[in-house]
C-alpha positions as CSV (number, residue, x, y, z in Angstrom):
1,M,101.7,84.6,88.6
2,S,99.4,84.8,91.6
3,T,100.1,82.2,94.3
4,L,97.5,79.6,95.4
5,S,97.1,81.4,98.8
6,F,96.6,84.8,97.2
7,L,93.9,83.4,94.7
8,L,92.1,81.6,97.5
9,A,92.1,84.7,99.7
10,T,90.9,86.8,96.8
11,H,88.1,84.7,95.4
12,T,86.9,82.5,98.3
13,S,86.0,82.7,102.0
14,L,87.5,79.4,102.9
15,S,88.8,78.8,106.5
16,G,92.5,78.4,107.3
17,E,92.1,74.6,107.7
18,E,90.4,74.4,104.3
19,V,93.1,76.5,102.6
20,A,95.8,74.3,104.3
21,H,94.0,71.1,102.9
22,L,94.0,72.6,99.4
23,Q,97.7,73.5,99.7
24,R,98.5,69.9,100.8
25,L,96.5,68.7,97.8
26,A,98.6,70.9,95.5
27,S,101.8,69.5,96.9
28,E,100.7,66.0,95.7
29,W,99.7,67.2,92.2
30,Q,102.6,65.7,90.4
31,L,101.8,62.3,91.8
32,L,98.2,62.6,90.7
33,S,99.0,63.9,87.2
34,D,101.6,61.3,86.5
35,L,99.3,58.4,87.6
36,S,96.4,59.7,85.6
37,F,98.3,60.7,82.5
38,A,96.3,63.9,82.7
39,D,96.4,67.6,83.6
40,F,94.8,68.5,87.0
41,L,93.1,71.8,87.5
42,L,91.9,73.0,90.9
43,W,88.6,74.9,90.6
44,V,87.1,76.8,93.5
45,P,83.6,78.5,93.4
46,V,83.7,82.3,93.4
47,T,81.9,83.8,96.4
48,E,79.9,86.4,94.4
49,T,76.3,87.0,93.7
50,G,74.9,85.9,90.3
51,P,75.3,82.8,88.2
52,P,77.7,80.2,89.6
53,S,81.2,80.5,88.4
54,F,84.6,79.0,89.1
55,V,88.2,80.2,89.0
56,C,91.2,77.9,88.4
57,V,93.7,78.4,91.3
58,A,96.3,75.8,90.4
59,H,97.4,73.7,87.4
60,S,99.6,70.6,87.2
61,R,100.8,68.8,84.1
62,P,101.9,65.1,83.7
63,T,105.4,64.0,83.0
64,T,104.1,60.7,81.7
65,A,101.9,62.0,78.9
66,P,101.3,65.0,76.6
67,T,99.7,67.9,78.3
68,A,96.1,68.8,77.6
69,H,96.7,72.6,78.3
70,P,100.0,74.0,77.0
71,D,98.9,77.4,78.3
72,D,98.8,78.1,82.0
73,M,95.2,77.8,83.2
74,V,95.7,79.5,86.6
75,G,93.4,82.5,86.9
76,G,91.1,81.3,84.2
77,T,87.4,81.2,84.9
78,A,84.5,78.9,83.9
79,T,80.7,79.3,84.2
80,A,78.1,76.7,84.8
81,T,77.3,76.8,81.1
82,Q,80.9,76.2,80.0
83,H,81.6,73.5,82.6
84,P,78.3,72.1,84.0
85,Q,80.1,69.1,85.7
86,L,81.7,71.5,88.2
87,V,78.4,72.6,89.6
88,R,77.2,69.0,89.7
89,A,80.3,67.9,91.6
90,L,79.5,70.5,94.2
91,A,76.0,69.3,94.5
92,D,76.2,65.5,94.7
93,T,79.9,64.9,95.7
94,T,80.3,62.4,92.9
95,M,83.1,62.0,90.4
96,R,81.9,62.6,86.9
97,R,83.1,62.3,83.3
98,E,81.7,64.0,80.3
99,E,80.3,61.4,77.9
100,Q,81.8,63.0,74.8
101,P,85.3,64.4,74.5
102,R,85.5,68.1,73.5
103,W,88.0,69.9,71.3
104,H,90.2,72.5,72.9
105,R,92.7,74.4,70.7
106,G,92.9,71.5,68.2
107,R,93.2,68.8,70.9
108,S,90.6,66.2,71.8
109,I,90.2,66.5,75.6
110,R,88.3,64.2,78.0
111,R,87.2,66.1,81.0
112,E,86.4,64.6,84.4
113,V,85.7,66.2,87.8
114,V,86.6,65.1,91.3
115,P,85.0,66.8,94.3
116,V,87.4,67.8,97.0
117,G,85.9,66.8,100.3
118,W,86.8,68.2,103.7
119,N,84.9,67.6,107.0
120,G,81.8,66.3,105.2
121,R,81.5,69.0,102.6
122,V,82.9,69.9,99.1
123,I,85.3,72.9,99.2
124,A,86.7,72.7,95.6
125,V,86.6,70.6,92.5
126,L,89.5,68.9,90.7
127,G,89.3,68.8,86.9
128,R,91.2,65.9,85.4
129,D,91.7,66.7,81.7
130,T,93.3,64.0,79.5
131,N,94.8,64.7,76.1
132,L,93.3,62.0,73.7
133,A,95.2,63.2,70.7
134,A,98.1,60.9,71.5
135,P,97.0,57.3,71.1
136,R,97.9,55.0,74.0
137,V,98.0,51.2,73.9
138,P,96.7,49.9,77.2
139,S,99.5,48.1,79.1
140,T,99.9,46.6,82.6
141,L,101.7,49.7,83.7
142,E,99.0,52.1,82.4
143,I,96.2,50.0,83.9
144,S,97.9,49.9,87.2
145,Y,98.7,53.6,87.2
146,L,95.0,54.5,86.4
147,A,93.7,52.1,89.1
148,V,95.9,53.7,91.7
149,A,94.9,57.2,90.5
150,G,91.2,56.2,90.7
151,D,91.6,55.1,94.3
152,L,93.4,58.3,95.3
153,C,90.8,60.5,93.5
154,Q,88.0,58.7,95.4
155,M,90.0,59.3,98.7
156,I,90.1,63.0,97.7
157,A,86.3,63.0,97.3
158,D,86.1,61.2,100.7
159,G,88.3,63.8,102.3
160,T,90.9,61.3,103.4
161,F,93.7,62.3,101.1
162,P,96.0,64.0,101.5
163,T,96.5,64.1,105.3
164,P,98.9,66.4,107.1
165,E,100.9,63.3,108.2
166,G,101.2,61.9,104.8
167,V,102.6,64.9,102.9
168,D,106.3,64.5,101.9
169,E,108.2,67.4,100.4
170,G,111.7,66.0,100.8
171,R,114.4,66.8,98.2
172,S,114.8,63.0,97.4
173,S,111.1,62.1,97.6
174,P,110.4,59.5,95.0
175,R,108.0,60.2,92.0
176,V,105.9,57.9,89.9
177,G,108.5,57.6,87.2
178,D,111.2,56.5,89.7
179,G,109.4,53.3,90.6
180,L,105.9,52.2,91.7
181,V,104.7,49.1,93.6
182,R,101.0,48.3,94.2
183,V,100.5,46.2,97.3
184,S,97.3,44.4,98.3
185,A,95.7,44.8,101.7
186,A,97.6,41.7,102.8
187,G,101.0,43.1,101.8
188,T,101.4,41.1,98.6
189,V,102.9,42.8,95.6
190,L,100.3,43.1,92.8
191,Y,102.3,45.2,90.4
192,A,105.9,46.5,90.3
193,S,107.0,48.9,87.6
194,P,110.3,48.1,85.8
195,N,112.1,50.9,87.7
196,A,110.9,49.7,91.0
197,A,112.0,46.1,90.2
198,S,115.4,47.4,89.2
199,A,115.8,49.3,92.5
200,F,115.1,46.1,94.5
201,H,117.4,44.1,92.3
202,R,120.2,46.6,93.1
203,L,119.4,46.1,96.8
204,G,120.0,42.3,96.4
205,W,116.5,40.9,95.6
206,A,117.0,38.5,92.6
207,D,113.5,37.1,92.2
208,E,110.3,38.7,90.8
209,L,108.5,41.0,93.2
210,V,105.0,40.2,92.1
211,G,103.4,37.8,94.5
212,E,105.9,38.4,97.2
213,D,105.2,39.9,100.7
214,L,106.8,43.4,100.4
215,P,107.5,44.0,104.1
216,L,109.3,40.6,104.2
217,V,111.3,41.6,101.1
218,A,112.3,44.9,102.7
219,R,113.5,43.1,105.8
220,R,115.5,40.6,103.8
221,V,117.3,43.0,101.5
222,S,118.2,45.5,104.3
223,A,121.8,45.3,105.4
224,D,121.0,47.1,108.7
225,P,118.4,45.3,110.9
226,F,117.2,48.6,112.3
227,E,116.6,50.1,108.9
228,G,114.8,46.9,107.8
229,A,112.6,47.0,110.9
230,E,111.8,50.7,110.2
231,A,110.9,49.9,106.6
232,V,108.6,47.1,107.7
233,S,107.0,49.4,110.2
234,V,106.4,52.0,107.5
235,L,104.8,49.5,105.1
236,R,102.7,47.9,107.8
237,D,101.4,51.3,108.9
238,A,100.4,52.2,105.3
239,L,98.5,48.9,105.0
240,A,96.7,49.7,108.2
241,G,95.7,53.1,106.8
242,T,98.2,55.3,108.6
243,P,100.5,57.5,106.4
244,S,104.1,57.3,107.5
245,P,107.3,59.3,106.6
246,R,109.6,58.0,103.9
247,T,112.3,55.5,104.8
248,E,115.5,54.3,103.2
249,L,116.9,50.8,102.5
250,E,120.6,50.3,102.0
251,S,122.4,47.1,100.9
252,R,125.3,46.1,98.7
253,G,126.3,49.7,98.2
254,A,122.9,50.7,96.9
255,T,120.4,52.9,98.6
256,A,116.6,53.3,97.8
257,V,114.0,55.6,99.3
258,L,110.6,54.2,100.0
259,R,107.4,56.2,100.4
260,A,104.2,54.3,101.3
261,L,100.7,55.8,100.9
262,P,97.6,53.9,102.1
263,L,94.8,53.3,99.6
264,R,91.3,53.3,101.2
265,P,88.7,54.4,98.7
266,R,85.3,54.9,100.5
267,G,87.0,53.7,103.7
268,V,87.6,50.2,102.3
269,P,91.2,48.9,102.7
270,G,92.7,48.7,99.3
271,G,96.3,48.1,100.1
272,A,99.0,50.6,99.6
273,L,100.9,52.6,96.9
274,V,104.7,52.4,97.4
275,L,107.0,54.7,95.5
276,V,110.6,53.7,95.2
277,R,113.6,55.8,94.1
278,D,117.2,54.6,93.6
279,V,119.3,57.3,95.3
280,T,122.6,55.5,95.3
281,E,124.4,58.1,93.3
282,V,122.7,60.9,95.3
283,R,123.9,59.5,98.6
284,R,127.4,59.0,97.2
285,R,127.5,62.6,96.2
286,D,126.1,63.6,99.6
287,R,128.8,61.7,101.4
288,A,131.4,63.3,99.1
289,L,130.1,66.7,99.9
290,M,130.0,66.0,103.6
291,S,133.6,64.8,103.4
292,K,134.6,67.9,101.5
293,D,132.9,70.2,104.0
294,A,134.5,68.4,106.9
295,T,137.9,68.8,105.2
296,I,137.4,72.5,104.6
297,R,136.3,73.1,108.3
298,E,139.4,71.1,109.5
299,I,141.6,73.3,107.3
300,H,140.0,76.5,108.8
301,H,140.6,75.0,112.3
302,R,144.3,74.3,111.6
303,V,144.8,77.7,110.0
304,K,143.2,79.3,113.1
305,N,145.6,77.3,115.3
306,N,148.6,78.3,113.3
307,L,147.6,82.0,113.2
308,Q,147.1,81.9,117.0
309,T,150.6,80.5,117.4
310,V,152.0,83.3,115.2
311,A,150.1,85.8,117.3
312,A,151.5,84.3,120.5
313,L,155.1,84.4,119.1
314,L,154.6,88.1,118.1
315,R,153.3,88.9,121.6
316,L,156.4,87.2,123.2
317,Q,158.7,89.0,120.9
318,A,157.0,92.3,121.7
319,R,157.5,91.8,125.4
320,R,161.2,91.1,124.9
321,T,161.7,94.1,122.7
322,R,163.1,97.2,124.4
323,H,162.5,99.6,121.5
324,E,159.1,101.2,121.9
325,E,158.5,101.7,118.2
326,A,159.3,98.0,117.4
327,R,157.2,96.9,120.3
328,S,154.2,98.9,119.0
329,A,154.7,97.5,115.4
330,L,154.8,93.9,116.8
331,N,151.7,94.4,118.9
332,E,149.8,95.8,115.9
333,S,150.9,92.8,113.8
334,M,149.8,90.5,116.6
335,R,146.3,92.0,116.7
336,R,145.9,91.8,112.9
337,V,146.9,88.1,112.9
338,A,144.6,87.4,115.9
339,S,141.7,89.1,114.1
340,I,142.2,86.8,111.0
341,A,142.4,83.8,113.4
342,L,139.0,84.7,114.8
343,V,137.5,84.7,111.3
344,H,138.9,81.2,110.6
345,E,137.6,80.0,114.0
346,S,134.1,81.1,113.0
347,L,134.5,79.4,109.6
348,A,135.6,76.2,111.3
349,A,132.2,76.0,112.9
350,S,130.3,77.0,109.8
351,V,128.8,74.7,107.3
352,D,128.3,77.2,104.5
353,E,131.4,79.4,104.4
354,R,129.6,82.3,106.1
355,V,130.6,84.2,109.1
356,D,128.6,86.0,111.8
357,I,130.5,89.3,111.9
358,D,129.0,90.3,115.3
359,E,130.4,87.2,116.9
360,V,133.9,87.9,115.5
361,L,133.8,91.6,116.6
362,A,132.8,90.5,120.1
363,G,136.1,88.6,120.2
364,V,138.1,91.4,118.6
365,V,137.0,94.3,120.8
366,P,138.5,93.0,124.0
367,M,141.9,92.7,122.3
368,M,141.8,96.5,121.8
369,N,142.1,97.1,125.6
370,D,145.9,97.0,125.4
371,L,145.8,100.1,123.2
372,V,144.2,102.3,125.9
373,R,146.8,104.7,127.3
374,P,147.7,104.4,131.0
375,G,145.3,106.4,133.1
376,A,142.7,106.8,130.3
377,G,139.2,105.6,131.0
378,V,138.1,104.7,127.5
379,S,135.2,102.3,127.1
380,M,134.0,100.5,124.0
381,A,130.5,99.6,122.9
382,R,128.8,98.0,119.9
383,E,125.4,99.0,118.5
384,G,123.3,97.3,115.8
385,R,124.0,94.1,113.9
386,A,126.2,93.6,111.0
387,G,124.8,90.1,110.4
388,V,126.2,87.2,108.4
389,L,128.5,87.7,105.5
390,P,130.4,85.4,103.1
391,A,133.9,84.3,104.1
392,V,135.4,86.3,101.2
393,M,134.1,89.5,102.8
394,A,134.6,88.6,106.5
395,T,138.4,88.7,106.8
396,P,138.9,92.2,105.1
397,L,135.9,93.6,106.9
398,V,137.2,92.5,110.4
399,L,140.7,93.8,109.6
400,V,139.3,97.2,108.5
401,V,137.2,97.5,111.7
402,T,140.1,96.5,113.8
403,E,142.4,99.1,112.3
404,L,139.7,101.8,112.7
405,V,139.2,101.0,116.3
406,S,142.9,100.9,116.8
407,N,143.4,104.3,115.3
408,A,140.5,105.8,117.4
409,L,142.1,104.4,120.7
410,E,145.7,105.3,119.8
411,H,145.2,108.8,118.4
412,G,141.9,109.9,119.9
413,F,142.7,109.8,123.6
414,G,145.7,110.9,125.6
415,E,146.9,109.9,129.1
416,G,144.4,110.6,131.8
417,T,141.5,111.3,129.4
418,S,138.3,109.3,129.2
419,G,135.7,108.7,126.5
420,T,133.9,106.1,124.4
421,V,134.5,104.3,121.1
422,R,131.4,103.0,119.5
423,I,131.0,100.5,116.7
424,V,127.7,101.2,115.0
425,A,126.4,98.7,112.4
426,T,123.5,99.5,110.1
427,R,122.4,96.9,107.5
428,T,119.8,97.1,104.8
429,A,119.0,94.7,101.9
430,S,121.5,96.5,99.7
431,R,124.2,98.0,102.0
432,L,126.1,97.5,105.2
433,Q,127.4,100.5,107.0
434,I,129.7,100.4,110.0
435,D,130.7,103.6,111.8
436,V,133.5,103.8,114.3
437,V,132.8,106.8,116.4
438,D,134.9,108.3,119.2
439,D,134.5,111.4,121.4
440,G,138.2,112.0,121.6
441,R,140.4,114.9,120.5
442,G,139.3,114.8,116.9
443,L,141.2,115.0,113.6
444,P,143.9,117.6,112.8
445,D,142.9,120.4,110.6
446,T,145.3,119.3,107.9
447,F,144.2,115.6,107.9
448,S,143.7,113.9,104.6
449,L,142.7,110.3,104.3
450,E,144.3,109.9,100.8
451,R,147.6,111.3,102.1
452,A,147.7,109.7,105.5
453,P,151.1,108.0,105.9
454,G,150.1,105.5,108.6
455,L,150.4,101.8,107.7
456,G,147.0,101.1,109.3
457,L,145.1,103.5,107.2
458,Q,147.0,102.3,104.1
459,I,145.8,98.8,104.8
460,V,142.3,100.0,105.3
461,R,142.2,101.9,102.0
462,T,143.5,98.9,100.1
463,L,141.1,96.5,101.7
464,V,138.1,98.8,101.2
465,D,138.9,99.5,97.6
466,S,140.1,96.1,96.3
467,E,138.4,93.5,98.6
468,L,135.1,95.1,99.8
469,G,134.3,97.4,96.9
470,G,133.1,100.0,99.3
471,T,133.8,103.5,100.5
472,L,135.4,105.0,103.6
473,S,135.4,108.5,105.0
474,L,136.9,110.1,108.1
475,R,135.4,113.3,109.3
476,P,134.8,115.2,112.6
477,D,131.7,114.1,114.4
478,P,129.1,116.8,115.0
479,V,129.2,116.2,118.8
480,G,133.0,116.1,119.0
481,G,135.6,113.5,118.2
482,T,135.9,111.5,115.0
483,R,133.5,109.4,112.8
484,A,134.8,106.8,110.4
485,E,132.1,105.7,108.0
486,L,132.5,102.4,106.1
487,R,129.9,101.6,103.4
488,I,129.9,98.2,101.7
489,P,127.4,97.3,98.9
490,L,125.8,93.9,99.4
491,T,124.0,93.5,96.0
492,G,125.7,92.0,93.0
493,R,127.9,89.7,95.0
């Protein structure tokens, strides 16, 4: 399906500000559809020569009533003959309704149009199509919803809704079905839906809301005076005509989100629309997740401390050992444990169990200096970026790179020699490749990776095959030395 931006760019010559206004309008579509019990279609005139025509660039369906258009209308076209009200809405900037309903695929549809104003001119037309096939008994709720929808549609025609400051796309943003309160210009509650009344009852308000001063109610039910003052400020700003961000009220273990929208059709103060959502369970789960994340990070921190202690003990033991082979084995174990500790240190600071491999390698490389033979002038360098990887890949990858660098330093250079060991990372959308390249003495003629007896290469082969699902090759580098190529697939994980 084509996006709104693509369709506007293809069929119109609207400016960037006009496109942004239509995108803001589309972000409020669910609110308009639910209040109107109708489908909303966004029509824009096509900038072509010939008879006037329109293309539908967005479509929203209500959750409070049956849809008028089960099929997606985006990309559909309409001519002046098929929908004359669209042309008239562009000409006289007036909301219009067809006198007689029309039949569309076996459904009786009532069509209305709302001009979309912006900076004194009409840039698009909203079609409000209501399915009349499902009979509705007028109720206080339906009358209140339609009245609010009428005010918002008039503000759309005036070009005063939505505004950049009033758009709210938060994850917990309340919707019409969550709870609705209609407030007069003086702040008095004119109507409160059952869900809205229930939300305030959970916060501690035992009386009826209708007839009460809503800012005063918000101040009284709030357990935190600062939250109460913020809620009052948001409501007062909406009554004064200024959109404000959503706010939260918390009391007696319950939490509710409030979003206030000013209602000013034709510039006349008409009070405010307040949407209310009970998010008590959502906040409880958020707190549980935050506690769980903090616990996991604390575990990583303690594991890192324990591993560093083990590495320090291995280092002390190596210094006290007189046998050269034993000392070398202890130092290798110390480096492996320290490499794992660096991964856990990175995870302790992460909130999503992901590790920046480049930061870990920046801490691992300096530990390799102990492997440089006396009198050898070997330098190490890193090129490219490996990026961020999940924790399940980070530990085996860092261990593999550590072993490959260790092999290059230990076997590639002798005493009194000089050279360079480079860690080269290349990452695409589907693969990560890390090459460890040295310009040392190179591989023996009889070398075979599969038959290499060294513990380090055995560890590398096992981790690459079982943990990383990648491939490893060791071969002579064209310019001299050795090149170890590690390829890890990133797709399908």
